[in-house]
N, C-alpha and C positions, 0 to 999 in steps of 0.2 A: 447475423448475430450468432446462430448456433454452429456456424462453421469455424468460429474462432477457437484456436488452441493456444493457450499461453506458453506452451512448451517451446514454440518458435522464438519467443522473446525472453525466456527465463534468464535471470541474472544480468539483464541489460542495465543501462544507466537509470532507467525509470524504476526498475526494481530496487536498485541501490537506494534511491531517495525514498521511495515508498516504505521499504522495510526498515530503513534507519529510523524514520519518524514513528512507525508503528512500535518499534522496540522502545523508543524514548517515552512514548505514551504509556505502554504497559509497565515499564519500570517505574514510572511516576506513580501510577495507581497502586502498585504493589508496595509502596512505602507505608501505606496504612493497612492495618490488620483486616479491615472490613473487605468482604469479597467483592469482586467485580466480574463482569462478563465482557467477552469480546465477541462481537457479531460481525461476520464476514459475509457480505451478500453475494460475492462473486469469487468463491474460494479456489476455483480451478482444480487441478489434480492433487495439489498438496505438496508435491516434490517432483523434481525434474532431472533427468540424466542430461549431462552436458557433453558427454563423450560419445553419444549415439543418438539416433532417432531425430526428432524434430529440431532439437536445439542446434544440431550440427549444420542444418540447412542454411541458417542465417548467421549462426555463431555470434549473436549479439552480446553474449556474455563476455566476449573478448574485449569489448569496449566498456564493460561495466565492472562486475565483480573481479574479473581477472586482473584489472589494472590496480586493484587494491590488495590482491591476494598475498604478494610477497613483500609488501612494504613494511618497514619498521618504524615509520614516522607518523602512523595514524593518530589523529586526535582521539581522545578517550572514547567518545561516543561511537566513532567509526570502528575502533578496535573491538568494542563490545559486539557490534553488529557482525564484524568479520569472524570473531570467535564463535558466534552462533552458526555461521555457515560452516565452520570447521567441524561442528558436531556431526554433520552428515558426510564429512570427508575425513574420517579418522586417520587416514594415512598421509594427510596433509597435501594430497594431490587433488586439484580442483576437478572433480568428476561429476558432481551433483550439486543442485541448488535447491534449497527449501523454499516453498511458497509461504505466503503470509500465515496460513494456519500453523505451521511449525514455529515460526518466529513468535507467534502469540502463545502457543502452548509452552514453549521453552522458557518464557518469561512470566508465566502464571504460577500461582500457588495451588495447593490441593483444594482450597475452598473456592477457587475461581472456576468459571465455566466458559466454554468455547462453543459457539453455535455457527455452523457452516452451511452455506447454501451454494449449490452449483446446478445449473440448468442443463448444461451439455451432458448428454447421457454417458458418453465414454469417460469424460473427466469425472463425472459424479461417481461412477463405479470405482475409478482409481482412488478418488478421495475417500470413499468408504473403506476400501482395502487398506489404505495407508493408516487409517485411524480405527480399525476394527478392534484393536486391543487397548484403546484409550479409556474404556469404561464410561461411567456416567458423566465424566468431566467434559466429554466432547459428543455433540450430536450433529450428525450430517444429514441433510435433507436434499434430495434430488428434485429441486423445485426452483421457481423464480425467486430470486433473492429480494426483490422489491416487495413482493407480496409477503414473503416470510418475515421480513423486517417489521412490517406493520403489525403482524400477529404477536411479536415478541415485546413490543414497547408498551409500557415501561418494564424493564426487567426487574425481577424481585429485589436484588440488592440496591437498586437505584444508583448504581455506578456502572458505567459501561463505556467501551470504545466501540464505535460502529465504523467499519471500513467498507466503503462503497467504491468498487473498482471495476466498472463495466468495460467492455471492449470498445465501445463507441463506434462499432462498425455500422450499427443502426443509428441513423441520424436522430431518431426519436429519443435516444439515450440521453441527450443533452437536456431535453425537457423532463424526462423521467427522473433524472438525478435531482434536478431543481425541486420538483414537486415532492419527491420522496423526502428530501431534507426539510422542506417546509412543513409537511405533515408530521414528520418525526419530531420536530421541535415542539409541535403542539401536544403530542402524546408524551414526550419525554424531554422537557426543556433543559434538563441538567446534564444530558449525555454529551460525550465528546464525539463528534462526527468528523470523519476523515474522508474526503472525496479526492480521488485521483483523477486527473484529466491529462490528455495528451496536448502538447503544444504543436499545433498544425497551422498551416496557412489558411485553412477554412474558417469562415466567419463564426460558426457555432462555437468552435474552441476558443476563439479570441474573446467572444462576448460572455462566456460563462463566468469567469471570476468577478467581473463587475456586477453581474446579477446576484451572485452568492453573497456579496458584501451587503446587500439590502435585506437579507434574511434576518428574522427577529431573534438572533442569538445574543448571549451576554457579551460575546466578543468573538473575534476571528483572527486567524493567522494564515497568511498565504505565502507559500514558499515554492519556487520553481527553479529548475536547473535546465539551462539551455546549453547543449553540448556543441552546437555548430550554428553557423549562420543560416537563417531560414532561406529557402529557395522558393521564389515565387512560382505558383502553379504546381508545386511539388506535393505529392501525396505523402511523402515521408514525414516522420516525426523528428523534429529538431530538438525537442526537449519534452519535459513533462512537469506538472505541478501538483501540489497538494493544497487543498483548502480545508483548514481545520476550524470547526466551529466549537466554541467553548474550550479553547486550548489551555493547558496548564501554564502557569506564569513562567516556568523555567524553560519552556520550549524555544522561545525566541533567542534567548541568550546562547543556548547550546548551538542552535543552527547558525547564529552569527559567527561562531568559531569554526564550524564545519564547512559551510558552503564555499568560502574562498578556496579551501583545500580541494573540494570536489571539482570546482571549475578548473583548477590547475591540473588535476590528475585525470579527469574524465573528459575535459575539453578536447575537441577534435580540430578546431581552427580558431581564428581570431574572433569569431562571432560568439564564442562561449561566454556565458555569464550567468548570473543568478538574480532572482527577485526574492526579497524577504521583507514583508510588511505585516503589520498587525494593527488591530483596533480593539480597545477595551470598551465594552458597552457600559 
């Protein structure tokens, strides 16, 4: 678990889906004057170079954000997301990619708060450096995000998006995310919870969404993007998904417009496709 560095995967197809949904959720909460929090349990380093270091080793961003970068036909929600990526690339050359903390911060107001957790010691230091001038709006803690989440719920404004995005290199993460969400709903039943998971051929990944559907939330939305045909016995990720507990009513309609576009642009073979389903409790 502690060997994982998100820099290897920055800007890939999974990041596109995850950060698009995060932006949609924070934009929705910002429509009301009342403050809200964003809690990120696995915040990473906060930002990543794409033209050097770890990201160049796999260059996964070329199959993700790079495919959207120069297009002029982006649906409105995707255009908003790509415009935020441009904030960290002011010369319009794709050299860096922001992590979820920046997408959250850039869509928040002065009254909103961002709470970030990262356990990996090197990434935690980078995260603290990236947000050292953010003032009281952002608090970074170099600790386990699951434990940190428990201590923060319920947040004072009683409005929050909680992003849970572990590496899943430790097989116990599948159990940890399920129990973290179950306990969080007890402490703060009105929160919006976003869980990212990888689409893999392993059984744990396949069984996670059906388990999450049984959690006692008011409702849920499940969206997944598959970019290629799954290969049996392969350890590679053929897609990823997000499970949103207590989603806003607008989310499904927006994703119904965007997901076919993402399949067309990010799909790598004929096995590309998407899942979009919801349930109102």
